[in-house]
Steps between C-alpha positions, in 0.01 A plus 500: 500500500783386726712194442714307745804432280536826310775755518384790715478841335726646765763243415494608135519863601802419715666340202445822312729676745791263423713640220699271271820638664375389843423157362853475366668562837517131581687437173751773589551330832592183316194296602404218270132577461489325165495169682188296435268500798168377358421299185138482386406301187864531392508880541780613728451778756820629657586621844473847353142435382409373843670793672305751295182321595599527866614860485159655442351292782769531761566877472369564854604165648740530788467186711807300398409213735194423284673563167528129407132435571386811313728423198378137499140617476592747226683226303182291500300805388754563224455146370118520525490822304731368230287190465189710459680726255616200295146368484369844396757524222419153371140605475608823327344724765598865456448789746262780410719759315312796654540358850876443442539856368307654796695291751832611356385859501401474865839351587673787320297757696550328836878485441532853377782686676464869604845567355365458151246329274503126427789368292467577132564136424201397710473189714754228418395201297551258785251687718240507222550129443442435873180702499380330181563157648309587817203625296522191281471271801201697630332475162564127479352444849191701412451323167563146615518374864281779639272549203193349663569561869194624687358502850125477544293692750396169657868408558560843655199455734618153602849631579349790694284267714800278578717797599264727688766568761713667234233756426433653841564872503652637817376815677561797276522865610508831307717743696588871497795653689628829630870511590664791676832559685361662818291326763332829598391558141367146482285570811366821342405305188322234709305779678396648163396160371283445812324832450423417139417132571800398285337640185795736437767224508586526130521876514729495805717233341554715191601801713703347783613150411856449389431152362504433123127431524426858606405608143235225497348610830712249691360204306733199556279248312385153595682254729450144614629364830872456470551785258571768765769504772370314805483806724291692246288200410387456862381861509331511158311168514347590834327803352144510374422680171522886524695474828843657552783347694691636796830661418758231403869582522752338271845597376326696222306726734149506646221323311122533510301241305140514373323174409295568190363148455541146633403184319502199732657168401264301281483204261532639150228388264575314181410793278760713685787259426386331179756674283779431749409131517477471121839659449659272758354182350583613148863568592531166673354321197738682269796409715396133505455491126836666436675269745338204321614634168855546621506149643381366166772696314766374741409147399498575129805724463849399616643732762853477633643712781878512523506519878877501510506820294264698728649764734259402778388176671175373350263420789187407309363157417378573145829384348697192592872478588567411139349829387184361339141554606402280795227250429 
């Protein structure tokens, strides 16, 4: 089950790659990361706490022009998660011990370094606490706000009928390819295919094609319109099943294509997309319920953002200029 406000697994794994020494660099540079940035129900979260939360989610972020907007969104997510965690702890929700253990083991394996085995001391306590908190929030959401969430088949059918245009499948083709370096060789292959009525395409692909698909008899798989480069798409989609194309030259060499199968654009039936529709509606319902839960917690639990202590300009509207939650 997927939840809108939960820490992503990749973010936790990214945190696993941050050693305590790396986290201490800001202290060595003289930065005052002990400054209070967020206060929730009297509990103080420092700039350092906020930065650690950002680190795992901004590891690949490079667009400095959007940094304030991204950090503003992450600040709101930070507060939302802390509110959900506080609620979970007040209800004495605990993560499944086996799930916590298996998650920590997976993190250890995924962060194993070729130079040697995982550290003898194991994952640091802070990382394990972060994972446990994430699992605790998930468990709370399952047990409380999302406990009875369902989507009926009738609701799925109604959504499908109202969004038929979203469930039209484009033309689909199944294609094979032979790719060679020499135009003369491509002509010889075309001649051989003509003699055998294209039945030996797979065999010739295995013998002569230099493409990665050669081992599979030139099988490239299935494509919809828009999947292939325009010059190749024009050639392939004009073919009828079992037909081969003329020789097509690209910077990779000389191509010959065989159209195995073509499925024309059609309106997908409800039974074809039922699971997709149900998943979409269920996810939307979960998001709405979680958002409603967070809004309720924001009204019940005092939240203060020390905007003057942030190292970025807050651009959201969730918190007022005074630092509290906006009404």
